[in-house]
Every structure is written in C-alpha cells, then in structure tokens.
C-alpha positions as a LaTeX table, in Angstrom:
\begin{tabular}{lrrr}
\hline
Residue & $x$ (\AA) & $y$ (\AA) & $z$ (\AA) \\
\hline
Met1 & $-55.69$ & $-0.85$ & 46.35 \\
Ser2 & $-59.07$ & 0.41 & 45.33 \\
Ser3 & $-60.60$ & $-0.34$ & 41.94 \\
Ala4 & $-60.10$ & 3.30 & 40.85 \\
Glu5 & $-56.36$ & 3.03 & 41.48 \\
Gln6 & $-56.15$ & $-0.20$ & 39.52 \\
Asn7 & $-57.87$ & 1.33 & 36.48 \\
Ser8 & $-55.57$ & 4.37 & 36.38 \\
Ala9 & $-52.36$ & 2.32 & 36.68 \\
Pro10 & $-50.62$ & 1.52 & 33.37 \\
Thr11 & $-51.23$ & $-2.09$ & 32.36 \\
Arg12 & $-48.28$ & $-2.39$ & 29.95 \\
Asn13 & $-44.61$ & $-1.46$ & 30.15 \\
Trp14 & $-44.14$ & $-1.19$ & 26.36 \\
Pro15 & $-45.41$ & 1.48 & 23.94 \\
Glu16 & $-48.26$ & 0.67 & 21.60 \\
Val17 & $-46.86$ & $-0.15$ & 18.16 \\
Gln18 & $-48.84$ & $-0.47$ & 14.95 \\
Ala19 & $-47.78$ & $-3.16$ & 12.48 \\
Ala20 & $-48.50$ & $-1.33$ & 9.19 \\
Pro21 & $-45.77$ & 1.37 & 9.47 \\
Leu22 & $-43.24$ & $-1.24$ & 10.53 \\
Ile23 & $-44.09$ & $-3.45$ & 7.56 \\
Val24 & $-43.84$ & $-0.50$ & 5.14 \\
Gly25 & $-40.55$ & 0.65 & 6.69 \\
Gly26 & $-39.06$ & $-2.87$ & 6.57 \\
Ser27 & $-40.14$ & $-3.26$ & 2.96 \\
Leu28 & $-38.53$ & 0.03 & 1.97 \\
Ile29 & $-35.31$ & $-0.95$ & 3.76 \\
Gly30 & $-35.29$ & $-4.25$ & 1.87 \\
Ile31 & $-35.88$ & $-2.56$ & $-1.47$ \\
Gly32 & $-33.15$ & $-0.02$ & $-0.72$ \\
Ala33 & $-30.70$ & $-2.79$ & 0.22 \\
Ala34 & $-31.47$ & $-4.61$ & $-3.05$ \\
Ile35 & $-30.87$ & $-1.44$ & $-5.07$ \\
Ala36 & $-27.61$ & $-0.83$ & $-3.19$ \\
Ala37 & $-26.48$ & $-4.42$ & $-3.90$ \\
Val38 & $-27.16$ & $-3.92$ & $-7.61$ \\
Gly39 & $-25.19$ & $-0.66$ & $-7.52$ \\
Val40 & $-22.23$ & $-2.38$ & $-5.84$ \\
Ala41 & $-22.32$ & $-5.16$ & $-8.45$ \\
Val42 & $-22.36$ & $-2.70$ & $-11.37$ \\
Ala43 & $-19.55$ & $-0.57$ & $-9.92$ \\
Gly44 & $-17.49$ & $-3.65$ & $-9.04$ \\
Ala45 & $-17.83$ & $-5.10$ & $-12.53$ \\
His46 & $-16.72$ & $-1.80$ & $-14.03$ \\
Leu47 & $-13.68$ & $-1.58$ & $-11.72$ \\
Ile48 & $-12.64$ & $-5.14$ & $-12.54$ \\
Ser49 & $-12.99$ & $-4.49$ & $-16.27$ \\
Ala50 & $-11.03$ & $-1.24$ & $-16.09$ \\
Thr51 & $-8.27$ & $-2.88$ & $-14.05$ \\
Arg52 & $-7.94$ & $-5.77$ & $-16.52$ \\
Gln53 & $-7.72$ & $-3.32$ & $-19.42$ \\
Trp54 & $-5.07$ & $-1.28$ & $-17.59$ \\
Val55 & $-2.98$ & $-4.39$ & $-16.84$ \\
Asn56 & $-3.18$ & $-5.49$ & $-20.48$ \\
Glu57 & $-1.87$ & $-2.09$ & $-21.61$ \\
Leu58 & 1.21 & $-2.19$ & $-19.34$ \\
Glu59 & 4.59 & $-2.76$ & $-21.01$ \\
Thr60 & 5.76 & $-5.04$ & $-18.19$ \\
Pro61 & 3.21 & $-7.43$ & $-16.69$ \\
Pro62 & 2.75 & $-7.11$ & $-12.91$ \\
Ser63 & 3.96 & $-10.70$ & $-12.30$ \\
Gln64 & 7.22 & $-10.01$ & $-14.14$ \\
Leu65 & 7.65 & $-6.67$ & $-12.35$ \\
Ala66 & 7.08 & $-8.37$ & $-8.97$ \\
Arg67 & 9.69 & $-11.05$ & $-9.83$ \\
Leu68 & 12.19 & $-8.33$ & $-10.81$ \\
Lys69 & 11.62 & $-6.37$ & $-7.60$ \\
Trp70 & 11.95 & $-9.56$ & $-5.52$ \\
Glu71 & 15.32 & $-10.34$ & $-7.15$ \\
Gln72 & 16.45 & $-6.75$ & $-6.50$ \\
Ala73 & 15.45 & $-7.00$ & $-2.84$ \\
Lys74 & 17.26 & $-10.35$ & $-2.38$ \\
Thr75 & 20.42 & $-8.96$ & $-4.00$ \\
Ala76 & 20.32 & $-5.82$ & $-1.85$ \\
Ala77 & 19.80 & $-7.85$ & 1.33 \\
Ala78 & 22.69 & $-10.20$ & 0.50 \\
Ser79 & 24.94 & $-7.26$ & $-0.35$ \\
Gly80 & 24.08 & $-5.47$ & 2.89 \\
Ala81 & 24.65 & $-8.60$ & 4.97 \\
Thr82 & 28.05 & $-9.22$ & 3.34 \\
Thr83 & 29.09 & $-5.61$ & 3.89 \\
Trp84 & 27.96 & $-5.77$ & 7.49 \\
Arg85 & 29.95 & $-8.97$ & 8.17 \\
Glu86 & 33.12 & $-7.76$ & 6.41 \\
His87 & 33.17 & $-4.26$ & 7.92 \\
Pro88 & 36.19 & $-3.64$ & 10.22 \\
Asn89 & 33.92 & $-2.80$ & 13.15 \\
Ala90 & 32.23 & $-6.21$ & 12.80 \\
Gln91 & 35.37 & $-7.80$ & 14.23 \\
Val92 & 35.09 & $-5.85$ & 17.49 \\
Ser93 & 33.62 & $-7.95$ & 20.25 \\
Trp94 & 31.67 & $-6.71$ & 23.20 \\
Thr95 & 33.24 & $-7.63$ & 26.52 \\
Arg96 & 32.97 & $-6.18$ & 29.98 \\
Arg97 & 35.95 & $-4.66$ & 31.66 \\
Ala98 & 37.20 & $-6.38$ & 34.73 \\
Ser99 & 36.01 & $-4.53$ & 37.79 \\
Gln100 & 38.71 & $-2.82$ & 39.77 \\
Asn101 & 38.29 & $-3.18$ & 43.51 \\
\hline
\end{tabular}
C-alpha cells in the first residue's frame, strides 16, 4: 500500500461522538425520570387514600363479604357433590360388553 492509500483509508470504525450533547441528554432523562417518579408517588398516594375512604364507607367490610362468599361457595360445592353422588345415573357403572366372536 502506498502512503496516499493509507491516508485516505478510515482509521476508525466508530462515529465521532461529542460528550456535551450526551451529558445534557442524560441529565434531561434523569430529571424527567425523577419528575415521573414524583408523579407516580402523588397519584399512588391519592389512589390509596381514595380506596381507604371507599372501604370505610361500605356497609359490609370486604373481609366479612369475602367470608360470606366463601361460605356460600363451600355450601354450593357440597350440595352439588351430594346431588351428583345421589343421582340415579350415578349408580350406573361403565363396563365393556363382552366381544362376540
């Protein structure tokens, strides 16, 4: 290779990057993330407060309502199982017919 060819060949495989725009961009991203985190905290605190107020205004507390629904589900399951076992068709057994040769 001649010296002219060596001078015209690219010496780097990566683009030239300046530090200042990257620092400014990173700083703005950090500031934006901090503002977003504050917004999430404010909105979350409001939602928690509103939910607590709503629960306090209910006639039946959620824990008592859950207990009631659980008892209803257990009773329905037991009733269905009993009906299934005592149904006349429950006494029918599945057997294969003897093959006729």
